[in-house]
VEXKOLFI-559720 format. One record per residue (C-alpha): residue in one letter; z, x, y. Coordinates in steps of 0.5 Angstrom, whole numbers, padded with zeros to 4 digits. Each point is the difference from the previous one (the first is absolute). Layout:
BEGIN
<site code="a" z="Z" x="X" y="Y"/>
...
! end
This chain:
BEGIN
<site code="m" z="0000" x="0109" y="0149"/>
<site code="s" z="-0001" x="-0001" y="0007"/>
<site code="v" z="0002" x="0006" y="0004"/>
<site code="f" z="-0001" x="-0002" y="0007"/>
<site code="s" z="0001" x="-0006" y="0004"/>
<site code="i" z="-0004" x="-0003" y="0005"/>
<site code="l" z="0006" x="-0002" y="0003"/>
<site code="y" z="0000" x="-0006" y="0005"/>
<site code="r" z="-0005" x="-0003" y="0003"/>
<site code="h" z="-0003" x="0003" y="-0006"/>
<site code="r" z="0007" x="0002" y="-0002"/>
<site code="v" z="0007" x="0003" y="-0005"/>
<site code="p" z="-0001" x="-0002" y="0000"/>
<site code="l" z="-0002" x="0004" y="-0005"/>
<site code="l" z="0001" x="0002" y="0000"/>
<site code="i" z="-0002" x="0003" y="0001"/>
<site code="l" z="-0006" x="0010" y="-0002"/>
<site code="s" z="0000" x="-0001" y="0004"/>
<site code="l" z="-0003" x="-0004" y="-0003"/>
<site code="w" z="-0003" x="0005" y="0005"/>
<site code="l" z="-0004" x="0001" y="-0003"/>
<site code="t" z="0000" x="-0004" y="0005"/>
<site code="t" z="-0001" x="-0001" y="0003"/>
<site code="v" z="-0002" x="0001" y="-0005"/>
<site code="l" z="0005" x="-0001" y="-0003"/>
<site code="l" z="0002" x="-0002" y="0006"/>
<site code="l" z="0001" x="-0003" y="0001"/>
<site code="n" z="0003" x="-0004" y="0006"/>
<site code="d" z="0001" x="-0005" y="0004"/>
<site code="y" z="0006" x="-0001" y="0004"/>
<site code="s" z="0002" x="0006" y="0002"/>
<site code="a" z="0007" x="0001" y="-0001"/>
<site code="y" z="-0002" x="-0002" y="-0007"/>
<site code="s" z="-0007" x="0003" y="-0001"/>
<site code="q" z="0004" x="0004" y="-0005"/>
<site code="l" z="0002" x="-0006" y="-0004"/>
<site code="n" z="-0006" x="-0004" y="-0002"/>
<site code="a" z="-0003" x="0003" y="-0006"/>
<site code="g" z="-0003" x="-0006" y="-0002"/>
<site code="y" z="0004" x="-0005" y="0003"/>
<site code="q" z="-0005" x="-0003" y="0005"/>
<site code="t" z="0002" x="-0006" y="0004"/>
<site code="n" z="-0005" x="-0006" y="0000"/>
<site code="n" z="-0004" x="-0002" y="0006"/>
<site code="i" z="0004" x="-0004" y="0005"/>
<site code="h" z="-0003" x="-0007" y="0001"/>
<site code="n" z="0005" x="-0003" y="0004"/>
<site code="t" z="-0002" x="-0003" y="0007"/>
<site code="f" z="0002" x="0005" y="0006"/>
<site code="n" z="0006" x="-0005" y="0002"/>
<site code="e" z="0003" x="0001" y="-0008"/>
<site code="l" z="-0001" x="0007" y="0001"/>
<site code="v" z="0004" x="0000" y="0006"/>
<site code="r" z="0006" x="-0004" y="-0003"/>
<site code="v" z="0000" x="0005" y="-0006"/>
<site code="k" z="0001" x="0006" y="0004"/>
<site code="t" z="0006" x="-0002" y="0003"/>
<site code="t" z="0003" x="-0002" y="-0007"/>
<site code="p" z="0005" x="0005" y="-0002"/>
<site code="s" z="0000" x="0004" y="-0006"/>
<site code="t" z="0003" x="-0003" y="-0007"/>
<site code="v" z="-0002" x="0007" y="-0004"/>
<site code="t" z="0007" x="0003" y="0002"/>
<site code="e" z="0004" x="-0006" y="0000"/>
<site code="k" z="0006" x="0000" y="-0005"/>
<site code="v" z="-0002" x="0007" y="-0002"/>
<site code="q" z="0006" x="0004" y="-0003"/>
<site code="k" z="0000" x="0008" y="0001"/>
<site code="t" z="0004" x="0003" y="-0005"/>
<site code="i" z="0001" x="0008" y="-0001"/>
<site code="l" z="0002" x="0002" y="-0006"/>
<site code="a" z="0005" x="0006" y="-0001"/>
<site code="n" z="-0006" x="0005" y="-0002"/>
<site code="g" z="-0003" x="-0002" y="0007"/>
<site code="l" z="-0006" x="-0005" y="-0003"/>
<site code="t" z="-0001" x="-0005" y="0004"/>
<site code="v" z="-0001" x="-0007" y="-0003"/>
<site code="l" z="-0003" x="-0006" y="0004"/>
<site code="t" z="0001" x="-0007" y="-0003"/>
<site code="k" z="-0003" x="-0007" y="0003"/>
<site code="e" z="0001" x="-0006" y="-0004"/>
<site code="v" z="-0006" x="-0005" y="0000"/>
<site code="h" z="0001" x="-0006" y="-0005"/>
<site code="t" z="-0007" x="-0003" y="0000"/>
<site code="a" z="-0002" x="0002" y="-0007"/>
<site code="p" z="0003" x="0003" y="-0006"/>
<site code="v" z="-0002" x="0007" y="0002"/>
<site code="v" z="0002" x="0007" y="0003"/>
<site code="t" z="-0004" x="0006" y="0003"/>
<site code="v" z="0003" x="0007" y="-0001"/>
<site code="q" z="-0002" x="0005" y="0004"/>
<site code="v" z="0002" x="0008" y="0000"/>
<site code="w" z="-0002" x="0004" y="0006"/>
<site code="y" z="0000" x="0007" y="0001"/>
<site code="k" z="-0001" x="0004" y="0007"/>
<site code="i" z="-0005" x="0005" y="-0003"/>
<site code="g" z="-0008" x="-0001" y="0001"/>
<site code="s" z="-0005" x="0005" y="0002"/>
<site code="r" z="0003" x="0002" y="0006"/>
<site code="n" z="0005" x="0004" y="-0004"/>
<site code="e" z="-0005" x="0004" y="-0003"/>
<site code="e" z="-0001" x="0007" y="0001"/>
<site code="r" z="-0006" x="0004" y="0001"/>
<site code="g" z="-0004" x="0000" y="-0007"/>
<site code="l" z="0004" x="-0006" y="-0003"/>
<site code="n" z="-0004" x="-0005" y="0003"/>
<site code="g" z="0000" x="-0006" y="-0004"/>
<site code="i" z="0007" x="0002" y="-0004"/>
<site code="a" z="0004" x="-0006" y="0003"/>
<site code="h" z="-0006" x="-0005" y="-0003"/>
<site code="q" z="0000" x="0004" y="-0007"/>
<site code="l" z="0007" x="-0001" y="-0001"/>
<site code="e" z="0000" x="-0007" y="0001"/>
<site code="h" z="-0005" x="0000" y="-0006"/>
<site code="m" z="0005" x="0004" y="-0004"/>
<site code="m" z="0005" x="-0005" y="0001"/>
<site code="f" z="-0003" x="-0005" y="-0004"/>
<site code="k" z="-0001" x="0005" y="-0006"/>
<site code="g" z="0007" x="-0001" y="-0003"/>
<site code="t" z="0007" x="0003" y="0000"/>
<site code="s" z="0005" x="0004" y="-0004"/>
<site code="s" z="0003" x="-0006" y="-0002"/>
<site code="r" z="-0006" x="-0004" y="-0001"/>
<site code="p" z="-0006" x="0004" y="-0002"/>
<site code="i" z="-0005" x="-0005" y="0001"/>
<site code="q" z="-0005" x="-0003" y="0005"/>
<site code="f" z="0004" x="-0004" y="0005"/>
<site code="g" z="-0006" x="-0004" y="0001"/>
<site code="r" z="0002" x="-0003" y="-0007"/>
<site code="l" z="0007" x="-0001" y="0002"/>
<site code="f" z="-0001" x="-0004" y="0006"/>
<site code="s" z="-0005" x="-0004" y="-0004"/>
<site code="a" z="0005" x="-0002" y="-0005"/>
<site code="l" z="0004" x="-0002" y="0006"/>
<site code="g" z="-0006" x="-0004" y="0002"/>
<site code="s" z="0001" x="0004" y="0007"/>
<site code="d" z="-0006" x="0000" y="0004"/>
<site code="s" z="0001" x="0008" y="0002"/>
<site code="n" z="-0003" x="0005" y="0004"/>
<site code="a" z="0001" x="0005" y="0005"/>
<site code="f" z="-0004" x="0004" y="0006"/>
<site code="t" z="0001" x="0006" y="0004"/>
<site code="s" z="-0001" x="0001" y="0007"/>
<site code="f" z="0001" x="0005" y="0006"/>
<site code="d" z="0007" x="-0001" y="0001"/>
<site code="q" z="0002" x="-0004" y="-0007"/>
<site code="t" z="0000" x="-0001" y="-0007"/>
<site code="a" z="0001" x="-0007" y="-0002"/>
<site code="y" z="0001" x="-0003" y="-0007"/>
<site code="y" z="0000" x="-0008" y="-0001"/>
<site code="g" z="0000" x="-0005" y="-0005"/>
<site code="t" z="0002" x="-0008" y="-0001"/>
<site code="v" z="0004" x="-0003" y="-0006"/>
<site code="e" z="0003" x="-0006" y="-0002"/>
<site code="r" z="0007" x="0000" y="0003"/>
<site code="d" z="0003" x="0001" y="-0007"/>
<site code="k" z="-0003" x="0006" y="0000"/>
<site code="l" z="0002" x="0003" y="0006"/>
<site code="k" z="0005" x="0005" y="-0003"/>
<site code="a" z="-0005" x="0003" y="-0005"/>
<site code="l" z="-0004" x="0001" y="0006"/>
<site code="l" z="0005" x="0004" y="0003"/>
<site code="v" z="0002" x="0004" y="-0006"/>
<site code="l" z="-0007" x="0002" y="0000"/>
<site code="e" z="-0001" x="0002" y="0007"/>
<site code="a" z="0007" x="0004" y="-0001"/>
<site code="d" z="-0003" x="0004" y="-0006"/>
<site code="r" z="-0006" x="0003" y="0003"/>
<site code="m" z="0004" x="0001" y="0007"/>
<site code="q" z="0003" x="0006" y="-0004"/>
<site code="n" z="-0003" x="0001" y="-0007"/>
<site code="a" z="-0008" x="0000" y="0001"/>
<site code="l" z="-0003" x="0004" y="-0005"/>
<site code="i" z="-0005" x="0005" y="0003"/>
<site code="d" z="-0003" x="0005" y="-0005"/>
<site code="r" z="-0007" x="0004" y="0000"/>
<site code="e" z="-0003" x="-0005" y="-0005"/>
<site code="k" z="0002" x="-0006" y="0004"/>
<site code="l" z="-0002" x="0003" y="0006"/>
<site code="d" z="-0007" x="0002" y="-0002"/>
<site code="s" z="-0001" x="-0007" y="-0002"/>
<site code="e" z="0002" x="-0003" y="0006"/>
<site code="k" z="-0004" x="0005" y="0004"/>
<site code="r" z="-0006" x="-0002" y="-0003"/>
<site code="v" z="0001" x="-0007" y="0002"/>
<site code="v" z="0001" x="0002" y="0007"/>
<site code="i" z="-0006" x="0005" y="0001"/>
<site code="s" z="-0004" x="-0006" y="-0003"/>
<site code="e" z="0003" x="-0004" y="0006"/>
<site code="l" z="-0002" x="0005" y="0005"/>
<site code="q" z="-0007" x="0001" y="-0003"/>
<site code="g" z="-0001" x="-0008" y="0001"/>
<site code="y" z="0002" x="0000" y="0007"/>
<site code="e" z="-0005" x="0005" y="0002"/>
<site code="n" z="-0005" x="-0005" y="-0002"/>
<site code="s" z="0002" x="-0004" y="0007"/>
<site code="s" z="-0003" x="0003" y="0006"/>
<site code="e" z="0006" x="-0003" y="0004"/>
<site code="y" z="0005" x="0004" y="-0004"/>
<site code="r" z="-0004" x="0006" y="0001"/>
<site code="l" z="-0001" x="-0001" y="0008"/>
<site code="n" z="0008" x="-0002" y="0000"/>
<site code="r" z="0002" x="0006" y="-0003"/>
<site code="a" z="-0005" x="0005" y="0005"/>
<site code="v" z="0003" x="-0004" y="0006"/>
<site code="m" z="0007" x="0000" y="-0002"/>
<site code="q" z="0000" x="0008" y="-0001"/>
<site code="a" z="-0002" x="0001" y="0007"/>
<site code="v" z="0005" x="-0005" y="0003"/>
<site code="y" z="0006" x="0004" y="-0004"/>
<site code="p" z="-0003" x="0006" y="-0002"/>
<site code="n" z="0007" x="0004" y="-0002"/>
<site code="h" z="0004" x="-0006" y="-0002"/>
<site code="p" z="0000" x="-0004" y="-0007"/>
<site code="y" z="-0002" x="-0007" y="0004"/>
<site code="g" z="-0007" x="0003" y="0001"/>
<site code="l" z="-0001" x="0001" y="-0008"/>
<site code="p" z="-0001" x="-0006" y="-0005"/>
<site code="v" z="0006" x="-0003" y="-0003"/>
<site code="g" z="-0003" x="0000" y="-0007"/>
<site code="g" z="-0001" x="0008" y="0000"/>
<site code="n" z="-0006" x="0004" y="-0001"/>
<site code="k" z="-0003" x="0003" y="-0006"/>
<site code="r" z="0001" x="0007" y="0001"/>
<site code="d" z="0007" x="-0001" y="0001"/>
<site code="v" z="0001" x="-0005" y="-0006"/>
<site code="e" z="-0003" x="0004" y="-0005"/>
<site code="k" z="0005" x="0006" y="0002"/>
<site code="f" z="0007" x="-0004" y="-0001"/>
<site code="t" z="0005" x="0002" y="-0005"/>
<site code="p" z="0006" x="-0004" y="-0003"/>
<site code="e" z="0004" x="0005" y="0004"/>
<site code="q" z="-0003" x="-0002" y="0007"/>
<site code="i" z="0001" x="-0008" y="-0002"/>
<site code="q" z="0007" x="0001" y="-0003"/>
<site code="n" z="0002" x="0004" y="0007"/>
<site code="y" z="-0003" x="-0006" y="0004"/>
<site code="y" z="0004" x="-0005" y="-0005"/>
<site code="r" z="0006" x="0003" y="0001"/>
<site code="n" z="0000" x="0001" y="0007"/>
<site code="f" z="-0002" x="-0007" y="0002"/>
<site code="y" z="0002" x="-0005" y="-0006"/>
<site code="h" z="0007" x="-0001" y="0001"/>
<site code="p" z="0005" x="-0005" y="0003"/>
<site code="k" z="0000" x="0002" y="0007"/>
<site code="n" z="-0007" x="0000" y="0001"/>
<site code="a" z="-0001" x="-0007" y="-0003"/>
<site code="v" z="0000" x="-0007" y="0002"/>
<site code="v" z="0001" x="-0005" y="-0006"/>
<site code="v" z="-0003" x="-0007" y="0003"/>
<site code="i" z="0002" x="-0007" y="-0004"/>
<site code="v" z="-0003" x="-0006" y="0002"/>
<site code="g" z="0000" x="-0007" y="-0003"/>
<site code="d" z="0004" x="-0005" y="-0005"/>
<site code="f" z="0007" x="0004" y="-0001"/>
<site code="r" z="0007" x="0000" y="0002"/>
<site code="t" z="0002" x="0006" y="0005"/>
<site code="q" z="0006" x="0002" y="-0003"/>
<site code="p" z="-0001" x="0000" y="-0007"/>
<site code="t" z="-0007" x="0004" y="0002"/>
<site code="i" z="0004" x="0005" y="0004"/>
<site code="a" z="0005" x="0001" y="-0006"/>
<site code="a" z="-0006" x="0001" y="-0004"/>
<site code="a" z="-0003" x="0005" y="0004"/>
<site code="k" z="0006" x="0004" y="0001"/>
<site code="e" z="0001" x="0000" y="-0008"/>
<site code="i" z="-0007" x="0003" y="-0001"/>
<site code="f" z="-0002" x="0004" y="0006"/>
<site code="e" z="0007" x="0003" y="0002"/>
<site code="k" z="0000" x="0005" y="-0006"/>
<site code="i" z="-0006" x="0004" y="0003"/>
<site code="p" z="0003" x="0006" y="0004"/>
<site code="s" z="-0003" x="0001" y="0007"/>
<site code="l" z="-0003" x="0006" y="0002"/>
<site code="q" z="-0001" x="0004" y="0006"/>
<site code="l" z="-0007" x="-0001" y="0003"/>
<site code="n" z="-0005" x="0006" y="0000"/>
<site code="y" z="-0005" x="-0002" y="0005"/>
<site code="p" z="-0006" x="0005" y="0001"/>
<site code="s" z="0002" x="0004" y="0006"/>
<site code="n" z="-0007" x="0002" y="0002"/>
<site code="t" z="-0003" x="-0007" y="0002"/>
<site code="p" z="-0002" x="0001" y="0008"/>
<site code="k" z="0002" x="-0005" y="0005"/>
<site code="i" z="-0006" x="-0005" y="0003"/>
<site code="a" z="-0001" x="0000" y="0007"/>
<site code="i" z="-0006" x="-0004" y="0003"/>
<site code="k" z="-0004" x="0005" y="0004"/>
<site code="s" z="-0006" x="0000" y="0005"/>
<site code="e" z="-0006" x="0004" y="-0001"/>
<site code="n" z="-0006" x="0002" y="0003"/>
<site code="i" z="-0004" x="-0006" y="0000"/>
<site code="e" z="-0006" x="0005" y="-0002"/>
<site code="s" z="0004" x="0001" y="-0007"/>
<site code="h" z="-0001" x="-0007" y="-0001"/>
<site code="r" z="-0007" x="0000" y="-0003"/>
<site code="p" z="-0001" x="-0005" y="-0006"/>
<site code="i" z="0002" x="0002" y="-0007"/>
<site code="i" z="-0007" x="-0001" y="-0003"/>
<site code="l" z="-0001" x="-0001" y="-0008"/>
<site code="e" z="-0007" x="-0001" y="-0003"/>
<site code="e" z="0001" x="-0002" y="-0007"/>
<site code="p" z="-0002" x="-0006" y="-0005"/>
<site code="g" z="0003" x="-0007" y="0002"/>
<site code="a" z="-0002" x="-0007" y="0002"/>
<site code="a" z="0001" x="0000" y="0007"/>
<site code="a" z="0001" x="0004" y="0007"/>
<site code="l" z="0007" x="0000" y="0002"/>
<site code="l" z="0004" x="0002" y="0006"/>
<site code="k" z="0008" x="0001" y="0000"/>
<site code="a" z="0004" x="0002" y="0006"/>
<site code="v" z="0007" x="0002" y="-0001"/>
<site code="y" z="0005" x="0001" y="0006"/>
<site code="p" z="0007" x="0003" y="-0002"/>
<site code="l" z="0006" x="-0004" y="0002"/>
<site code="p" z="0008" x="0000" y="-0001"/>
<site code="g" z="0004" x="-0001" y="-0005"/>
<site code="v" z="0003" x="-0007" y="-0003"/>
<site code="t" z="0006" x="-0001" y="0004"/>
<site code="h" z="-0003" x="0002" y="0007"/>
<site code="p" z="0000" x="-0006" y="0005"/>
<site code="d" z="-0007" x="0000" y="0001"/>
<site code="v" z="-0002" x="-0001" y="-0007"/>
<site code="v" z="0001" x="-0008" y="0001"/>
<site code="v" z="-0004" x="0000" y="0006"/>
<site code="l" z="-0006" x="0004" y="-0003"/>
<site code="d" z="0000" x="-0005" y="-0006"/>
<site code="v" z="-0001" x="-0005" y="0006"/>
<site code="m" z="-0006" x="0004" y="0003"/>
<site code="d" z="-0003" x="0001" y="-0007"/>
<site code="y" z="0000" x="-0008" y="-0001"/>
<site code="i" z="-0004" x="-0001" y="0007"/>
<site code="l" z="-0005" x="0006" y="-0002"/>
<site code="s" z="-0001" x="-0002" y="-0007"/>
<site code="e" z="0003" x="-0007" y="-0003"/>
<site code="g" z="-0005" x="-0005" y="0000"/>
<site code="r" z="-0007" x="-0003" y="0003"/>
<site code="n" z="0004" x="0000" y="0007"/>
<site code="s" z="0002" x="0007" y="-0001"/>
<site code="r" z="-0003" x="0005" y="0005"/>
<site code="l" z="-0003" x="0005" y="-0005"/>
<site code="y" z="-0004" x="-0006" y="-0004"/>
<site code="r" z="-0003" x="-0002" y="0006"/>
<site code="a" z="-0002" x="0007" y="0002"/>
<site code="l" z="-0003" x="0002" y="-0007"/>
<site code="i" z="-0001" x="-0006" y="-0004"/>
<site code="e" z="-0003" x="-0005" y="0005"/>
<site code="s" z="-0004" x="0006" y="0003"/>
<site code="g" z="-0003" x="0001" y="-0007"/>
<site code="l" z="0002" x="0007" y="0000"/>
<site code="a" z="0005" x="-0001" y="-0006"/>
<site code="s" z="0000" x="-0004" y="-0006"/>
<site code="d" z="0008" x="0001" y="-0001"/>
<site code="i" z="0006" x="0003" y="0004"/>
<site code="s" z="0007" x="0000" y="-0002"/>
<site code="a" z="0006" x="0004" y="0004"/>
<site code="s" z="0007" x="0001" y="-0002"/>
<site code="v" z="0006" x="0004" y="0003"/>
<site code="t" z="0004" x="0004" y="-0006"/>
<site code="s" z="0007" x="0002" y="0002"/>
<site code="l" z="0004" x="0005" y="-0005"/>
<site code="l" z="0006" x="0003" y="0001"/>
<site code="e" z="-0002" x="0006" y="0004"/>
<site code="a" z="-0007" x="-0002" y="0003"/>
<site code="g" z="-0005" x="-0005" y="0000"/>
<site code="w" z="-0007" x="-0002" y="0002"/>
<site code="y" z="-0005" x="-0005" y="0002"/>
<site code="q" z="-0006" x="0000" y="-0004"/>
<site code="i" z="-0007" x="-0004" y="0002"/>
<site code="d" z="-0005" x="-0001" y="-0006"/>
<site code="v" z="-0007" x="-0002" y="0001"/>
<site code="t" z="-0006" x="-0002" y="-0004"/>
<site code="a" z="-0006" x="0001" y="0003"/>
<site code="s" z="-0006" x="-0005" y="0000"/>
<site code="t" z="-0006" x="0002" y="-0003"/>
<site code="n" z="-0004" x="0005" y="0004"/>
<site code="q" z="0005" x="0000" y="0006"/>
<site code="k" z="0003" x="0007" y="0002"/>
<site code="l" z="0007" x="0002" y="-0001"/>
<site code="s" z="0000" x="0004" y="0007"/>
<site code="q" z="-0002" x="-0007" y="0003"/>
<site code="i" z="0006" x="-0003" y="-0004"/>
<site code="d" z="0004" x="0006" y="0003"/>
<site code="t" z="-0002" x="-0001" y="0007"/>
<site code="a" z="0001" x="-0008" y="0000"/>
<site code="l" z="0007" x="0001" y="-0004"/>
<site code="q" z="0002" x="0005" y="0005"/>
<site code="n" z="-0002" x="-0004" y="0006"/>
<site code="a" z="0004" x="-0006" y="-0003"/>
<site code="i" z="0006" x="0004" y="0000"/>
<site code="a" z="-0001" x="0003" y="0007"/>
<site code="k" z="-0001" x="-0007" y="0003"/>
<site code="l" z="0007" x="-0002" y="-0003"/>
<site code="i" z="0003" x="0006" y="0003"/>
<site code="k" z="-0003" x="-0001" y="0007"/>
<site code="k" z="0001" x="-0007" y="0000"/>
<site code="g" z="0005" x="-0002" y="-0004"/>
<site code="v" z="0001" x="-0007" y="-0004"/>
<site code="t" z="0001" x="-0007" y="0001"/>
<site code="e" z="0006" x="-0004" y="-0001"/>
<site code="e" z="-0003" x="-0005" y="-0005"/>
<site code="e" z="-0003" x="0006" y="-0004"/>
<site code="v" z="0008" x="0003" y="0000"/>
<site code="t" z="0002" x="-0007" y="-0002"/>
<site code="r" z="-0005" x="-0001" y="-0005"/>
<site code="a" z="0001" x="0007" y="-0003"/>
<site code="k" z="0008" x="-0001" y="0000"/>
<site code="a" z="0000" x="-0006" y="-0004"/>
<site code="q" z="-0005" x="0002" y="-0005"/>
<site code="l" z="0004" x="0006" y="-0002"/>
<site code="a" z="0006" x="-0003" y="0000"/>
<site code="a" z="-0003" x="-0006" y="-0005"/>
<site code="g" z="-0003" x="0006" y="-0004"/>
<site code="i" z="0007" x="0003" y="-0002"/>
<site code="v" z="0003" x="-0007" y="-0001"/>
<site code="l" z="-0005" x="-0003" y="-0004"/>
<site code="g" z="-0001" x="0007" y="-0004"/>
<site code="n" z="0008" x="-0001" y="-0002"/>
<site code="r" z="0000" x="-0006" y="-0004"/>
<site code="d" z="0001" x="0002" y="-0007"/>
<site code="i" z="0005" x="0004" y="-0003"/>
<site code="t" z="-0004" x="0006" y="-0001"/>
<site code="n" z="-0002" x="0001" y="0007"/>
<site code="q" z="0007" x="-0001" y="0003"/>
<site code="a" z="0002" x="0005" y="-0005"/>
<site code="m" z="-0005" x="0005" y="0002"/>
<site code="q" z="0001" x="-0001" y="0008"/>
<site code="l" z="0008" x="0001" y="-0001"/>
<site code="g" z="-0001" x="0006" y="-0005"/>
<site code="n" z="-0006" x="0003" y="0005"/>
<site code="d" z="0005" x="-0001" y="0006"/>
<site code="e" z="0006" x="0003" y="-0003"/>
<site code="i" z="-0004" x="0006" y="-0003"/>
<site code="i" z="-0004" x="0002" y="0007"/>
<site code="t" z="0004" x="-0002" y="0005"/>
<site code="g" z="0007" x="0000" y="-0003"/>
<site code="d" z="0001" x="-0008" y="0002"/>
<site code="y" z="-0002" x="-0006" y="-0004"/>
<site code="r" z="0001" x="-0004" y="0006"/>
<site code="f" z="-0006" x="0004" y="0003"/>
<site code="i" z="-0004" x="-0006" y="0000"/>
<site code="d" z="0004" x="-0004" y="0004"/>
<site code="t" z="0000" x="0005" y="0006"/>
<site code="y" z="-0008" x="0000" y="-0001"/>
<site code="l" z="-0001" x="-0007" y="0000"/>
<site code="s" z="0005" x="0000" y="0006"/>
<site code="a" z="-0004" x="0005" y="0004"/>
<site code="i" z="-0006" x="-0003" y="-0001"/>
<site code="n" z="0002" x="-0006" y="0004"/>
<site code="q" z="0001" x="0005" y="0006"/>
<site code="v" z="-0007" x="0003" y="0000"/>
<site code="t" z="-0003" x="-0001" y="0007"/>
<site code="v" z="-0007" x="0001" y="0003"/>
<site code="q" z="0002" x="0006" y="0003"/>
<site code="d" z="0003" x="0003" y="-0006"/>
<site code="v" z="-0007" x="0000" y="-0004"/>
<site code="q" z="-0003" x="0003" y="0006"/>
<site code="r" z="0005" x="0006" y="0000"/>
<site code="v" z="0000" x="0001" y="-0007"/>
<site code="a" z="-0008" x="0000" y="-0001"/>
<site code="n" z="0000" x="0005" y="0006"/>
<site code="i" z="0005" x="0005" y="-0003"/>
<site code="y" z="-0003" x="0000" y="-0007"/>
<site code="l" z="-0007" x="-0002" y="0000"/>
<site code="q" z="-0002" x="0006" y="0004"/>
<site code="p" z="-0007" x="0004" y="-0002"/>
<site code="q" z="0004" x="0006" y="0000"/>
<site code="t" z="0004" x="-0002" y="-0007"/>
<site code="l" z="-0006" x="-0004" y="-0003"/>
<site code="k" z="-0003" x="0003" y="-0007"/>
<site code="v" z="-0006" x="-0004" y="-0002"/>
<site code="g" z="-0004" x="0001" y="-0006"/>
<site code="y" z="-0007" x="-0003" y="-0002"/>
<site code="f" z="-0003" x="-0001" y="-0007"/>
<site code="q" z="-0007" x="0000" y="0000"/>
<site code="p" z="-0003" x="-0002" y="-0007"/>
<site code="t" z="-0005" x="0004" y="-0003"/>
<site code="q" z="-0001" x="-0005" y="-0006"/>
<site code="a" z="0003" x="-0005" y="-0004"/>
<site code="p" z="0006" x="0002" y="-0004"/>
<site code="i" z="-0001" x="-0001" y="-0008"/>
<site code="n" z="0006" x="-0004" y="0000"/>
<site code="t" z="0006" x="-0002" y="0004"/>
<site code="k" z="0007" x="-0002" y="-0002"/>
<site code="s" z="0006" x="-0003" y="0003"/>
<site code="i" z="0005" x="0004" y="0005"/>
<site code="g" z="0007" x="0001" y="-0003"/>
<site code="l" z="0004" x="0004" y="-0004"/>
<site code="t" z="0001" x="-0004" y="-0006"/>
<site code="h" z="0002" x="0002" y="-0007"/>
! end
């Protein structure tokens, strides 16, 4: 079950480990939704430049005709009728992710997600079987700030799917036998990730970026903590976070709104609402400047296939007004063959691959640049070329043509990425959970059009400073025995 997301250019957006694991699981793309994409990656846009410019001015249709209903117990229900096919997607989003984990409990949100498929007191059977019986394509993911469960069914099975989701919202079976079984599954996943040099480098660098906050830890957890999880600890997180006031139900597809709202009230309002008890020891994040000498690269010399460089700059959270400008800046630096980093690193022969993305979360974010070195090229030389390209942007700025193109590409990616009902529901659920407003995407698209050349240079000067940068080098010592794909899956 995918747990992280690459979220937009690479996007939940997936929804989205982190797909951190991100970046691994990490996933990422367009920042405000870098959390979202865990498996919902947009395709390359082949439109001509003029077509992209037209797309950028297209208003969002994702939020049109959305109805928001808050039930008596505090549950938020978002509904949107889309009558293009006789199917409906149902998603239940909970405001709990690895951000809510206390010290020593890294991965407990992801472990709880696994337990939600083990059955309930009224239906003591694997929920995967129940979803299959409905013909539902159902899955789930855990990320830094949220956990989401999603499935699509024929429209006449909508109520049955709602009943199952309401059941596991309050009656999940969490006992030692089931937990021990699922812990073995999670530990197996974590051991699989260790085959990825990208994962290992990402983990080391992110822990350096946020050493005292859960954002610096892998969403999937670590083997040492997972092995110690008890049923009582899982149940505690379940009681604290899985209840109506901390959840959003999203329904998009071929249904009628009023009968569906009536059904949601009948099914979900029976669940009592509880008082949230968030961990109180999660430290607040501040972007700090440090002595430049403290920024020697983190070096991993381990088995792997290629030499890698990862550079990470801490950024503000998703609702900060600079986020949209940072996304435009990212497109100028890294999107396509015309991007500055492609020319500086790929065309020069220093690197064989380069990618970058802005990740914007509830409390903070980061800009990450990932480079795969060409054969026999030194990571220190790649590091220097990368920093020179960024310094040039800060000093000399960008052109009007670059900004216009980046804005068009960014807006087009969002619009084209929300064409099906699953992604539309993902967008609505993510925005409601993370920003408190399902219409956030409208504000975001409008803000793209306002970005100027001066804005891009300003944010680069603020956030891309060497004093806040963390860099990691991965130096392979031998080829790995095998590699596995990155992502938290069942």
